[in-house]
C-alpha positions in Angstrom: 0.0 0.0 0.0 1.4 3.4 -1.0 1.6 5.8 1.9 1.1 9.6 1.6 4.8 10.0 2.3 5.7 7.8 -0.6 3.3 9.6 -2.9 4.9 13.0 -2.0 8.4 11.5 -2.2 7.7 10.2 -5.7 6.1 13.5 -6.7 9.3 15.4 -5.7 11.5 12.8 -7.4 9.7 13.0 -10.7 9.4 16.8 -10.5 13.2 17.0 -10.6 13.3 15.3 -14.0 16.3 13.2 -13.1 15.0 9.7 -13.9 16.1 8.2 -17.2 18.2 11.2 -18.1 21.7 10.8 -19.6 24.8 10.5 -17.5 26.3 13.8 -16.2 29.9 14.6 -15.4 28.9 16.6 -12.4 27.4 13.5 -10.7 30.1 11.1 -12.1 32.8 13.2 -10.5 31.2 12.6 -7.0 30.7 8.9 -7.7 34.3 8.4 -8.6 35.3 10.3 -5.5 33.2 7.9 -3.3 34.8 4.8 -4.9 38.3 6.2 -4.2 37.5 7.2 -0.6 36.2 3.8 0.3 38.6 2.0 -1.9 35.7 0.0 -3.3 35.0 -1.0 -6.9 31.4 0.1 -7.0 29.7 3.4 -6.2 26.4 4.9 -7.4 23.9 7.8 -7.1 20.8 5.6 -6.8 17.3 7.1 -7.2 14.4 5.1 -5.7 11.5 5.0 -8.2 8.2 3.3 -7.5 9.4 -0.2 -8.4 13.1 0.2 -9.3 16.4 1.6 -8.3 17.7 3.8 -11.2 21.4 4.9 -11.3 21.9 8.5 -12.2 25.6 7.9 -12.0 27.6 4.7 -11.5 31.1 3.3 -11.3 31.7 -0.4 -11.6 28.1 -1.2 -12.6 27.1 -2.2 -16.2 23.3 -2.0 -15.7 21.2 1.1 -15.2 18.7 -0.2 -12.8 17.7 -3.1 -10.5 14.3 -3.9 -8.9 13.4 -1.9 -5.8 12.4 -5.1 -4.0 15.1 -6.1 -1.4 17.4 -3.3 -2.7 19.4 -1.7 0.1 18.9 1.8 -1.5 15.2 1.2 -1.2 15.6 0.9 2.6 17.5 4.2 2.6 14.6 5.9 0.8 12.1 4.3 3.2 13.9 5.1 6.4 15.6 8.4 5.3 18.6 7.2 7.2 22.0 5.6 6.6 22.0 1.9 5.9 25.1 -0.3 6.3 25.1 -4.0 5.6 28.5 -5.5 6.4 27.7 -8.8 4.7 24.6 -9.3 2.6 24.9 -13.1 2.8 24.7 -12.9 6.6 21.5 -10.8 6.4 18.3 -12.8 6.6 16.5 -10.1 4.5 19.2 -9.4 1.8 20.9 -12.8 1.4 18.5 -13.7 -1.5 18.4 -10.2 -3.1 19.5 -9.3 -6.6 22.6 -7.6 -5.2 23.7 -10.7 -3.2 23.0 -13.0 -6.2 25.3 -10.7 -8.3 28.2 -11.2 -5.8 27.8 -8.0 -3.7 28.7 -8.6 0.0 29.1 -5.1 1.4 26.7 -2.0 1.2 26.7 1.5 2.7 24.3 4.2 1.6 23.5 7.7 2.9 20.1 9.3 2.0 19.7 12.0 -0.7 17.4 14.3 1.4 15.4 17.2 0.0 15.1 20.3 2.1 11.6 19.4 3.1 12.6 15.9 4.4 12.0 13.5 1.5 14.6 10.9 0.6 15.1 10.6 -3.2 17.5 7.6 -3.0 21.1 7.1 -1.8 24.7 7.9 -2.4 26.0 4.3 -2.0 29.2 2.3 -2.1 29.4 -1.5 -2.6 32.0 -4.2 -2.4 32.4 -7.9 -3.2 33.9 -8.7 0.2 32.4 -8.2 3.7 33.8 -5.3 5.6 33.2 -2.8 8.4 32.9 0.9 8.1 34.5 3.6 10.2 32.9 6.8 11.6 35.2 8.8 9.3 33.9 6.9 6.3 30.3 7.4 7.3 30.9 11.1 7.7 32.5 11.2 4.3 29.5 9.3 2.8 27.1 11.9 4.4 29.1 14.7 2.9 29.1 13.1 -0.6 25.3 12.6 -0.4 24.9 16.3 0.4 27.2 17.2 -2.5 24.9 15.2 -4.8 21.8 17.0 -3.4 23.6 20.4 -3.9 24.2 19.4 -7.5 20.5 18.4 -7.9 19.3 21.7 -6.4 21.8 23.7 -8.5 20.7 22.1 -11.7 17.0 22.5 -10.8 17.2 26.1 -9.5 19.9 27.9 -11.5 18.8 28.3 -15.0 18.1 24.7 -15.7 14.4 24.3 -15.1 11.4 26.4 -16.2 9.5 27.6 -13.1 6.1 27.5 -14.8 6.1 24.1 -16.4 8.7 22.5 -14.2 10.4 21.1 -17.3 14.2 21.4 -18.0 15.1 24.2 -20.3 17.5 24.9 -23.2 20.6 24.9 -21.0 19.7 21.4 -19.7 19.0 20.3 -23.3 22.5 21.3 -24.3 24.1 19.5 -21.3 22.0 16.4 -21.8 23.0 16.1 -25.4 26.6 16.5 -24.5 26.2 13.6 -22.0 24.3 11.6 -24.6 27.2 12.0 -27.0 29.6 10.5 -24.5 27.4 7.4 -24.0 26.2 6.9 -27.6 28.6 8.6 -30.0 27.4 8.9 -33.6 24.1 7.2 -32.9 21.2 8.6 -34.9 18.3 10.4 -33.1 15.5 12.7 -34.0 15.1 16.2 -32.4 11.5 17.3 -32.3 10.6 21.0 -32.0 7.0 21.7 -30.9 5.4 25.2 -31.3 1.9 25.7 -29.9 1.5 29.2 -31.5 2.9 31.2 -34.3 5.9 32.9 -32.5 5.5 36.0 -34.7 2.1 36.5 -33.0 3.3 36.0 -29.5 3.7 39.8 -28.7 0.2 40.5 -30.0 -1.2 37.5 -28.1 0.3 38.8 -24.8 -1.0 42.2 -25.4 -4.6 40.9 -25.9 -4.7 38.0 -23.5 -2.2 39.2 -20.8 1.3 37.9 -19.9 0.0 34.9 -17.9 -1.8 33.5 -21.0 1.3 32.0 -22.7 2.5 30.6 -19.4 -0.8 28.9 -18.8 -0.8 27.6 -22.4 2.7 26.3 -21.9 1.7 24.5 -18.7 -1.3 22.9 -20.4 0.9 21.9 -23.4 3.6 20.4 -21.1 1.0 18.2 -19.4 -0.4 17.0 -22.7 3.1 16.2 -24.1 4.1 14.4 -21.0 0.9 12.4 -20.9 1.2 11.3 -24.5 5.0 10.7 -24.5 5.0 9.0 -21.2 6.6 9.7 -17.8 10.0 8.6 -18.9 10.2 11.1 -21.8 12.5 14.0 -21.3 10.7 17.1 -22.6 12.3 20.6 -22.6 10.6 23.9 -22.4 12.5 26.1 -24.8 10.4 29.3 -24.9 6.8 30.6 -24.7 4.7 27.8 -26.1 7.9 26.0 -27.4 9.1 22.5 -26.5 11.7 20.1 -27.6 12.5 16.4 -27.1 14.8 13.8 -28.5 13.7 10.3 -29.7 15.1 7.3 -31.5 13.5 4.7 -33.8 12.7 4.4 -37.5 11.7 7.3 -39.6 8.2 5.8 -40.0 7.8 5.6 -36.2 8.9 9.2 -35.7 6.6 10.4 -38.5 3.6 8.6 -37.0 4.5 9.9 -33.5 4.7 13.5 -34.8 1.3 13.3 -36.5 -0.3 11.7 -33.5 1.2 14.4 -31.3 -0.1 17.1 -33.5 -3.7 15.7 -33.3 -3.3 15.5 -29.5 -2.1 19.1 -29.2 -5.1 20.3 -31.1 -7.2 19.0 -28.1 -5.5 21.3 -25.5 -8.0 23.1 -23.4 -7.7 26.1 -21.1 -10.7 26.6 -18.8 -12.6 24.0 -20.8 -12.2 26.0 -24.0 -9.9 25.8 -27.0 -7.0 28.2 -26.5 -7.0 31.4 -28.5 -4.7 31.3 -31.5 -3.6 27.7 -30.8 -1.8 26.7 -34.0 0.6 23.8 -33.3 3.3 22.7 -35.6 6.1 20.1 -35.2 9.6 20.2 -36.7 11.6 17.0 -37.0 15.4 16.9 -37.6 17.5 13.8 -37.7 21.0 14.1 -36.2 24.0 12.1 -35.0 25.0 12.8 -31.4 28.6 14.0 -31.0 28.6 15.1 -34.7 26.1 18.0 -34.6 26.7 20.6 -31.7 23.6 20.6 -29.4 22.8 24.3 -30.2 22.7 23.5 -33.9 20.5 20.4 -33.3 17.8 22.6 -31.7 18.3 25.2 -34.4 17.7 22.8 -37.3 14.6 21.3 -35.5 13.3 24.8 -35.0 14.0 25.5 -38.7 11.9 22.5 -39.6 9.0 23.8 -37.5 9.2 27.2 -39.1 9.1 25.5 -42.5 6.0 23.6 -41.4 4.3 26.9 -40.4 5.2 28.7 -43.6 4.0 25.7 -45.7 0.9 25.4 -43.5 1.4 21.7 -42.7 1.3 20.0 -39.3 4.8 18.4 -39.4 7.9 19.7 -41.1 11.0 17.7 -41.8 14.4 19.4 -41.8 15.3 20.6 -45.3 19.0 21.5 -45.7 18.4 23.6 -48.8 15.7 25.7 -47.0 17.9 25.9 -43.9 20.9 27.1 -45.9 18.7 29.8 -47.6 17.7 31.0 -44.1 21.3 31.0 -42.9 22.3 32.9 -46.0 19.7 35.6 -45.3 20.7 36.0 -41.7 24.4 35.9 -42.7 23.8 38.8 -45.1 22.1 40.8 -42.3 25.0 40.0 -40.0 27.6 41.1 -42.6 25.8 44.3 -43.7 27.0 46.5 -40.8 30.6 45.8 -41.9 29.7 46.5 -45.5 28.4 50.0 -44.6 31.9 50.7 -43.2 33.9 49.0 -45.9 35.4 51.3 -48.7 34.5 49.1 -51.7 31.6 46.7 -50.9 28.6 48.9 -51.5 28.3 51.1 -54.6 25.7 52.8 -56.7 24.7 52.3 -60.3 22.4 54.6 -62.3 19.6 53.9 -64.7 18.4 56.7 -67.0 14.9 58.1 -67.1 13.7 59.5 -70.4 11.1 62.1 -71.2 8.7 60.6 -73.7 7.9 64.0 -75.4 11.4 65.0 -76.1 13.2 61.7 -75.9 15.9 63.3 -73.7 17.4 61.8 -70.5 15.9 64.0 -67.7 17.1 62.0 -64.7 18.4 58.7 -63.3 17.5 56.3 -60.5 20.3 55.5 -58.1 20.3 51.8 -57.4 22.3 50.1 -54.7 24.7 47.1 -55.3 26.7 45.0 -52.9 30.0 43.2 -53.8 30.3 40.8 -50.9 33.9 39.8 -50.1 33.1 36.0 -50.2 29.7 35.6 -51.8 30.3 37.9 -54.7 27.6 40.2 -56.1 24.4 40.2 -54.0 21.4 41.6 -55.9 19.3 44.3 -54.1 16.2 42.2 -54.4 17.8 39.8 -52.1 19.4 41.9 -49.4 17.4 45.2 -49.3 14.1 43.7 -48.1 16.1 42.0 -45.3 17.9 45.1 -44.2 14.7 47.2 -44.3 13.3 45.0 -41.5 16.3 45.8 -39.2 17.7 49.0 -37.5 20.3 49.0 -40.2 17.6 50.3 -42.6 18.3 53.9 -41.4 22.0 53.6 -41.9 21.5 52.1 -45.3 19.4 55.0 -46.5 21.8 57.5 -45.0 24.7 55.8 -46.9 22.7 56.0 -50.2 21.7 59.6 -49.6 25.2 60.8 -48.9 26.7 59.0 -51.9 23.9 59.8 -54.3 23.9 63.5 -53.4 27.7 63.6 -53.8 27.2 62.2 -57.3 24.4 64.6 -58.1 26.7 67.4 -57.0 29.4 66.2 -59.3 27.0 66.1 -62.3 25.5 69.5 -61.6 29.0 71.0 -61.3 29.6 69.6 -64.8 26.5 71.3 -66.1 24.2 68.2 -66.2 20.8 69.3 -64.7 19.6 65.7 -64.1 17.2 64.8 -61.3 18.5 61.9 -59.3 15.9 59.5 -57.8 16.7 57.9 -54.5 14.8 55.0 -52.8 14.1 55.4 -49.1 12.5 53.0 -46.6 9.4 53.3 -44.5 11.6 53.2 -41.4 13.3 56.5 -42.5 9.9 58.2 -42.0 10.0 57.1 -38.4 13.1 59.3 -37.8 12.3 62.6 -36.2 15.2 64.3 -38.0 15.1 62.6 -41.4 13.8 65.5 -43.4 16.0 68.0 -41.6 19.1 65.8 -42.2 18.3 65.4 -45.9 17.9 69.1 -46.4 21.3 69.7 -44.6 23.0 67.2 -47.0 21.5 69.1 -50.0 22.5 72.5 -48.6 26.0 71.4 -47.9 26.3 70.1 -51.5 24.9 73.4 -52.8 22.1 71.6 -54.7 18.6 72.9 -55.5 15.7 70.9 -54.2 14.8 69.9 -57.8 18.1 67.9 -58.0 16.7 65.1 -55.9 13.5 63.0 -56.0 12.7 60.5 -53.2 11.0 57.2 -54.0 8.8 55.2 -51.5 7.0 52.0 -52.3 3.2 52.1 -52.3 3.0 49.6 -49.4 5.4 51.7 -47.2 3.4 54.8 -47.9 0.2 53.1 -46.8 1.6 52.0 -43.5 2.7 55.5 -42.4 1.6 56.9 -39.0 1.4 60.4 -37.6 5.2 60.8 -37.4 5.7 59.5 -40.9 3.0 61.9 -42.2 4.9 64.8 -40.6 8.1 63.8 -42.3 6.3 63.4 -45.7 4.8 66.9 -45.3 8.2 68.3 -44.4 9.6 66.8 -47.6 6.8 68.2 -49.7 6.9 71.7 -48.1 10.7 71.9 -48.7 10.1 71.6 -52.5 11.5 68.0 -52.9 9.7 65.7 -55.3 8.2 62.5 -53.9 7.4 59.5 -56.1 5.2 56.5 -55.4 7.3 53.5 -56.5 5.9 50.1 -57.6 2.4 51.6 -58.1 -0.3 49.0 -58.5 1.3 46.3 -56.4 0.3 47.4 -52.9 -3.3 48.1 -52.1 -6.7 48.0 -53.9 -7.9 51.1 -52.1 -6.7 54.3 -53.8 -7.9 56.7 -51.1 -4.3 57.2 -49.9 -3.7 59.2 -53.1 -5.7 62.0 -51.6 -3.4 62.4 -48.6 0.1 61.5 -49.8 2.0 64.6 -51.0 3.5 62.9 -54.0 4.1 64.3 -57.5 5.1 61.2 -59.4 3.7 57.7 -59.9 6.0 55.0 -61.1 4.0 52.1 -62.6 5.5 48.8 -61.5 7.4 46.8 -64.1 5.2 43.7 -63.5 2.4 45.5 -65.5 4.8 46.7 -68.2 6.5 43.4 -68.8 5.3 42.0 -72.3 2.6 44.6 -72.3 2.5 44.6 -76.1 1.1 41.0 -76.0 -1.0 41.1 -72.9 -4.4 42.7 -73.3 -5.2 42.6 -69.6 -1.9 44.5 -68.7 -2.7 47.0 -71.5 -6.1 47.7 -69.9 -4.7 48.0 -66.4 -1.9 50.4 -67.5 -4.3 52.4 -69.6 -6.5 52.9 -66.6 -3.5 53.7 -64.3 -2.1 56.3 -66.6 -5.5 58.0 -67.3 -6.4 58.1 -63.6 -3.1 59.3 -62.2 -2.6 62.0 -64.9 -6.2 63.2 -64.2 -5.2 63.5 -60.6 -2.2 65.7 -61.5 0.6 63.1 -61.2 3.6 62.8 -63.6 3.6 59.1 -64.7 6.8 57.0 -65.1 6.7 53.5 -66.5 9.4 51.1 -65.3 10.7 47.9 -66.9 10.4 49.0 -70.6 12.3 46.4 -72.6 10.9 46.6 -76.2 10.2 49.3 -78.8 6.6 48.0 -79.0 6.1 48.6 -75.2 7.6 52.0 -75.5 5.3 53.0 -78.4 2.3 51.8 -76.5 3.2 53.7 -73.4 3.8 56.9 -75.5 0.3 56.5 -77.0 -1.2 56.5 -73.5 0.4 59.7 -72.6 2.9 58.2 -70.2 5.3 61.1 -69.2 8.6 59.1 -68.7 10.0 55.7 -69.3 12.8 53.7 -67.8 14.1 50.2 -68.7 16.6 48.0 -70.5 15.3 49.1 -73.9 17.1 52.4 -73.3 19.9 51.5 -70.9 20.8 49.1 -68.1 22.0 50.5 -64.7 25.5 51.8 -65.2 28.4 53.0 -63.1 28.7 56.8 -62.7 31.5 56.9 -65.3 29.6 54.8 -67.8 26.5 56.8 -67.2 28.5 60.0 -67.9 29.7 58.6 -71.2 26.3 57.3 -72.1 24.7 60.7 -71.4 27.3 62.6 -73.4 26.5 60.2 -76.3 22.8 61.1 -76.2 23.6 64.8 -76.2 25.9 64.5 -79.2 
């Protein structure tokens, strides 16, 4: 019959998440010390489970566990006191035990006591010959058991266990995998990453539901995971609504387990209701212990779960190509700060804009390029959208502004009254001093306001707030031209045209591409040109690549054109020579 003490004792033991975990050097060090102090071949940190003795650490023992029945360590747990058996064969109780049958004659064990008086098991030493024990040895055994408990408390309390779920955390995951690598080098396992919610929505979820919501959801999720995977499963709480665990077996077994787990997670309830924004996904990543670093193992499992979410499937398997693509993107972000400071990585090229009425070049668009020191030429379509989502967006635009204005100054000093178009990001409109700084650059260069035009995408203009509106108005009031770039790709509502102080609309190249053979594109562009011109905008068509497209756009009354049919983006020197040729 299980007593209340035993129920509480087992609850505390299992709450520490020690059972069936990998070996740990911190415990092994103490076990070796015990063997040396007693000059005995066998020592162990033995934890007393419901029906077994399980060894967290062992010296001189091949097996991981023995039955609890007639185990000396079980007596230590029951009595919470030191147990010494000088000769098991002379003991009426232990002479037919598993230990005695295996050749053990001597046993001494000191209890592993929690601060509230529960014995988890024993720090024990064993020998194959009968012997006595001295008071000094007993004192040492007590000290060793306290050292073990200190280590248990340290691992549980200092950054190893999540206080809400009671599960081990990322730091413990790393240490356990390091221990697993020592015991099972190069064996194949599967890392499973479980997300209960879309992590990109976590901030909004906390704002709406309160900070305790995610913790409660995590607790509910941990209980469901533990119930399905079993009490022996080692589950880690990695972050809000995020879990990880490691399993072995065939790929088919893992796939079935992941799908079953997904279905189970859908049934999570909070206060008898389905949790708000519950959208579980599971990522699966095979790995070899000791080959992949623990931190990378969790990263690739997380990458698989992110792929599952982006592909809107329940379970995602690690894809090396997708992972490398993500790593490349983040590598570019990491390298860009250095590129801003390097003398020759970033540079500008210039694509002409031609007036349709006169056929003359009236301006150019400054386009950014990046010559990466190891990856070579990186196209702006790849790196600019990445940088625009980081604080580096402001520094990027500042670099472009300073270098483009310097080039515009050079051209104007040579007598070329070209207007230079410069792309800026939505983040620049969040800067209190953006407009003021831009005007300072122009004044320092001695340039008229007409020398520069700023381009902002339709989407970024739609997302502006009060601060952005102030910056836009400052730009307009100063006499600078503002152009809406990529027109037609952002929003179906055109009401923003009434409030944005722009003068120019640039029709996106996706509508101009093969326009001569696409009636739908022709109808769309015809409507865009008519509407925007009626509203007083100057209309520029991007991406003109054929004479037929150019002639069609001219017939619509499009004011300016830009594209490969006239010239590709060029260096400043090549642009200068090209421009001189058009004037000749």
